[in-house]
C-alpha positions as CSV (number, residue, x, y, z in Angstrom):
1,M,0.0,0.0,0.0
2,A,1.4,3.4,-0.9
3,A,2.1,5.8,1.9
4,R,-0.5,8.4,2.5
5,K,0.9,11.9,2.2
6,T,-0.6,14.8,4.0
7,Q,0.0,18.6,3.9
8,D,1.8,18.5,7.3
9,S,4.2,15.7,6.3
10,T,7.8,16.7,5.7
11,P,10.2,15.3,3.1
12,G,12.0,12.3,4.6
13,T,9.4,11.4,7.2
14,E,8.5,8.2,5.5
15,T,12.1,7.3,5.1
16,A,12.8,8.1,8.7
17,I,10.1,5.7,9.8
18,L,11.4,2.9,7.5
19,V,15.0,3.4,8.8
20,A,13.8,3.4,12.4
21,Y,11.8,0.2,11.8
22,A,14.7,-1.5,10.0
23,E,17.1,-0.6,12.9
24,L,14.6,-2.0,15.4
25,I,14.1,-5.2,13.4
26,E,17.9,-5.8,13.7
27,E,17.9,-5.0,17.4
28,V,14.7,-6.9,18.6
29,G,13.0,-8.5,15.7
30,T,9.6,-7.7,14.2
31,D,7.3,-9.0,16.9
32,D,8.2,-6.7,19.8
33,V,8.2,-3.4,18.0
34,S,5.2,-1.1,18.6
35,F,4.3,1.9,16.5
36,R,5.1,4.0,19.6
37,I,8.6,2.7,19.7
38,I,9.0,3.2,15.9
39,A,7.7,6.8,16.2
40,S,10.1,7.6,19.0
41,R,13.1,6.2,17.1
42,A,12.0,8.1,13.9
43,G,11.5,11.3,15.8
44,V,7.8,11.6,14.8
45,G,4.5,11.2,16.5
46,E,2.8,7.9,16.7
47,R,-0.1,9.2,14.6
48,T,2.3,10.1,11.9
49,V,3.4,6.5,11.6
50,F,-0.2,5.4,11.4
51,R,-0.9,8.1,8.8
52,Y,1.8,6.6,6.5
53,F,1.2,3.0,7.4
54,P,-2.3,2.3,8.7
55,A,-1.6,-1.4,9.4
56,R,1.5,-3.3,10.5
57,A,1.5,-5.3,7.2
58,D,1.8,-2.0,5.3
59,L,4.8,-1.0,7.3
60,L,6.4,-4.4,7.0
61,L,6.0,-4.4,3.2
62,A,7.3,-0.9,2.7
63,T,10.2,-1.6,5.0
64,A,11.1,-4.8,3.1
65,A,11.0,-2.9,-0.2
66,W,13.1,-0.1,1.2
67,I,15.7,-2.7,2.6
68,E,15.9,-4.4,-0.8
69,A,16.3,-1.1,-2.7
70,T,18.9,0.4,-0.3
71,I,20.7,-2.0,2.0
72,F,20.8,-4.9,-0.4
73,S,21.1,-2.9,-3.6
74,R,23.9,-3.5,-6.0
75,A,25.2,-2.2,-9.2
76,A,24.0,-3.8,-12.4
77,S,26.1,-6.5,-13.9
78,E,27.9,-5.6,-17.1
79,S,27.6,-9.2,-18.5
80,I,25.3,-12.1,-17.8
81,F,28.5,-14.0,-17.0
82,D,29.2,-11.6,-14.1
83,V,25.9,-12.5,-12.4
84,P,27.3,-15.4,-10.4
85,L,29.7,-13.0,-8.7
86,A,26.9,-10.6,-8.0
87,I,24.8,-13.4,-6.5
88,R,27.8,-14.4,-4.3
89,E,28.0,-10.8,-3.1
90,T,24.3,-10.6,-2.4
91,M,24.4,-13.8,-0.4
92,A,27.3,-12.4,1.7
93,A,25.2,-9.2,2.2
94,Y,22.3,-11.3,3.5
95,E,24.6,-13.1,5.9
96,R,25.9,-9.8,7.3
97,R,22.3,-8.6,8.0
98,P,20.3,-11.7,8.6
99,E,17.3,-10.2,10.3
100,L,16.8,-7.9,7.4
101,A,17.2,-10.7,4.9
102,H,14.5,-12.6,6.7
103,V,12.1,-9.7,6.4
104,V,12.7,-9.3,2.7
105,A,12.3,-13.1,2.2
106,E,9.1,-13.2,4.2
107,T,7.4,-10.5,2.2
108,A,8.7,-11.9,-1.1
109,M,7.3,-15.3,-0.3
110,R,3.9,-13.9,0.6
111,G,3.7,-12.5,-3.0
112,V,1.9,-9.4,-1.9
113,N,1.8,-6.0,-3.4
114,G,5.0,-4.1,-2.9
115,A,7.2,-7.2,-2.5
116,D,9.4,-8.1,-5.5
117,P,10.5,-11.8,-5.4
118,A,12.8,-11.2,-8.4
119,P,14.3,-7.7,-8.2
120,H,16.9,-8.4,-10.9
121,R,14.8,-10.3,-13.4
122,A,14.7,-7.4,-15.9
123,E,18.5,-7.0,-15.7
124,F,18.9,-10.8,-16.4
125,E,16.5,-10.6,-19.4
126,R,18.3,-7.5,-20.8
127,L,21.7,-9.1,-20.5
128,L,20.6,-12.4,-22.1
129,D,18.9,-10.5,-25.0
130,R,22.2,-8.6,-25.6
131,E,24.7,-11.5,-25.2
132,V,22.9,-14.7,-26.1
133,T,20.7,-13.8,-29.0
134,D,19.7,-17.3,-30.1
135,L,17.8,-18.4,-27.0
136,D,14.3,-19.5,-27.6
137,D,11.5,-18.3,-25.3
138,D,11.5,-21.5,-23.1
139,E,15.3,-21.5,-22.6
140,R,15.3,-17.8,-21.8
141,L,12.5,-18.2,-19.3
142,A,14.2,-21.2,-17.6
143,I,17.5,-19.3,-17.3
144,V,16.0,-16.1,-16.0
145,T,13.9,-18.1,-13.5
146,A,16.8,-20.1,-12.2
147,L,19.0,-17.0,-11.8
148,S,16.2,-15.0,-10.2
149,H,15.6,-17.9,-7.7
150,L,19.3,-18.2,-6.9
151,D,19.5,-14.4,-6.5
152,S,16.9,-14.2,-3.7
153,S,16.7,-13.7,0.0
154,T,14.4,-16.8,0.1
155,T,17.3,-18.9,-1.3
156,W,19.5,-17.6,1.4
157,V,16.9,-18.3,4.1
158,T,16.4,-21.8,2.8
159,M,20.1,-22.6,2.7
160,R,20.8,-21.1,6.1
161,H,17.9,-22.5,8.1
162,E,16.5,-25.5,6.2
163,L,19.9,-26.9,5.1
164,G,22.0,-25.5,8.0
165,M,24.6,-24.0,5.7
166,R,27.1,-21.3,6.8
167,G,27.3,-17.9,5.2
168,R,30.4,-18.5,3.0
169,D,29.1,-21.9,1.9
170,I,25.8,-20.4,0.9
171,A,27.5,-17.7,-1.2
172,D,29.7,-20.4,-2.8
173,A,26.8,-22.7,-3.5
174,A,24.6,-20.0,-5.0
175,A,27.4,-18.7,-7.2
176,W,28.3,-22.2,-8.3
177,A,24.7,-23.0,-9.2
178,A,24.5,-19.8,-11.2
179,E,27.7,-20.7,-13.1
180,A,26.2,-24.1,-13.8
181,V,23.1,-22.4,-15.3
182,L,25.3,-20.1,-17.5
183,D,28.1,-22.4,-18.5
184,P,26.2,-24.0,-21.5
185,L,25.7,-20.5,-22.8
186,R,29.3,-19.4,-23.0
187,E,30.0,-20.8,-26.4
188,R,26.7,-19.6,-27.8
189,A,27.5,-16.1,-26.6
190,K,30.9,-16.2,-28.2
191,G,29.3,-17.1,-31.5
192,A,26.8,-14.3,-31.4
């Protein structure tokens, strides 16, 4: 849900609320944080928080989107064959900020408005279109889907908690899997 703007809101108020909530998530998790505590941390009134985010779900989704766009952002890859390294770096970033990675994964898995389960999909499509021009639609979709899955906070959460892997091992496994997806394309890209 989009934040509600009012005449008395100041630029940066919404961001201050999102930053405050992200900080509190890292300190105490999502369950024990009231709007009053968020407002105090953000330096605004509790009503202001409610004005921007009428429900806790609205605040959680907006915070997850903000985290993905700011804390876990990365530069675009120059080549599709650079993506495994970018995925390795993303997995390492999730490991450094695990509470925030969980929030992003939770909202992405819910598939609700505002959550982007594949934030780099368009980049992968663009790079494939430029570098491997002979892919048919099914191949292209399979490759983009595989890379998008490997490049997600949900993959990090699954490897960390379901499989019990450590941070560096997660980064290595995700990058290796991305390399395995892309290796068959190397010769085709050279011929293009």
